[in-house]
N, C-alpha and C positions, 0 to 999 in steps of 0.2 A: 504494500499500499505506500510505503514512502517512496519508492521509485516512481509510482503513479502520481503522487503529489507533487515530484518535481516537475512533472510536465506543466503544472500550473504555476508553480512557485518560482521557478528559475527564471531570472534575468527579466523581471516583469517589464521594465523601461524597454529592452530591447525588442521584446515581443511586441509591445504597444507601437513602436516604431515601424517594425516590419509590416504589421498590420496596416498602419496609416500608408506606408509605402505601396502595399497591394492596392488600397482604395486608390492612390494617385495613379498606379500602373494601370487599372481600369479606365481612369479618366483619360490618361494619354491614348489608350486604344479608341476610346469613344471619339476623342479629338481627331486622330488619325482617320476614323471613318468619315466623319464630316469632311475633312480636308480631301480626302479621295472622292467624295461625292461632289463636291464644290468644283473640284478640278475638272471632273468628267462632265459636269453640267456645262461649265464654261466653254469647255471644248465643243460641245455639242451645239451650243448656241452659236459660237463663232464658225462653226462647219455648216450653219444653216439646217442642222438636223431637227432641231426644235426652235420655238419662238420663246423669247424670255418670258411671255405671259403664261405659257405653259405652267411656270413655277409659282403662280399666284395661288394655285391650289394643287400643284403636282397632278396636272391631267395630261393625259396622252404623251406621257413619257415613254420613249422607247424602252423595249426589254432590257438591254444592256446598261441603261441608266437606271431603271427600278432596282436593280441588284444593290446600287450603292444606298438607294432609299431604304430599302429593306435592311442594309447591313448597320444603317444608323438606328432605325427602329429596334433591331435586335439588341443594342446596346441599352435599351430602357425596359426591357419585358422582364426576364429572370433576373436582371441585374439589381432591381431594386431589392429583391431579397437577400441577395448578397450584400450590399449595402447595409441594410437593416441588421443582419446577423452580425457582420463585423462590428458595426457600431454598438450593437445590444451587448455583444460579448465584451467589449472595451468598458462599456458603462457599468455592467454588472459584474466586473471583474472576474469573468469566467473564461478569458481567452487563455488558451493553452498553447503548447508548441504544436499541438496537433491543430489547432485554429490557424496558427499561422501557415503551417504545411498546407493544409486543405485550402486556405485562401489563395495562397500563391499558385497551387496547382490549378485552381479555378481561374485565375487571371491568365495564366499561360494558355489553358485551354481556349479561353475567350478570344486571347490574340489570335490563335491558329485557325478558330472558327471565322474570325472577321477576315483574316488574310486570305482563307479559302473561298468565303463568300465573295470577295471582290477580286479573287485571282482566277483560279480555274474554275471555281464554282460547281465542284461535283458534288450533286445533291446528297448522294448516299454517303460520301466520305464527310461531308458537313454534318448530316445527321448523327453520325456515329460520334463526332466531336461534341455535338450539342448534348447527346444522351449522355456522355461521359461527364460533361459539365453539370448537368442536372443531377447526376449521382453525387457528385462532390457536394453540391448544394444540399442535398438530403443528408449526406454524412456531416455536414456543417450543423444541420437542425438537430440531427441526433446528438452530436456531440455537444451542443449547446444546452440542450435540455438536461443530459446526464449531468453536466458541469452544474447546472441551475440546481439539480436535485442533490448532488453530492457536495459540491464545494461551496456555494452560496449559501 
């Protein structure tokens, strides 16, 4: 049990910093998606593929540009749960090194997912990456609940 408690008690300041950096890492991925979307849209307008007015409500967007729009939207779906879990773990002081590892695995998977979505966009590969990231979120929830019951 002492070894298990070390997961929660060892280097709390470092755990906190690493978790905040994971949040920042996810924010960077989101900004990357926005930048890629903006670049693709500007190129499409300059190439006369779409009219600037199409972006008042993002209508009639060609499929290759909708991919960028979806990539941005993807950064705000399951990610809300991630942000809440990390911040709740920090506020409740239940964050462990397991939390840190899972958070970083999640951010890495989301980065790979975003890159795949606006890159090759292989749907089956992207789905597998998404499923893995969803499993990480589930593990984070379970770890948070256990920590609340046992540690807090």
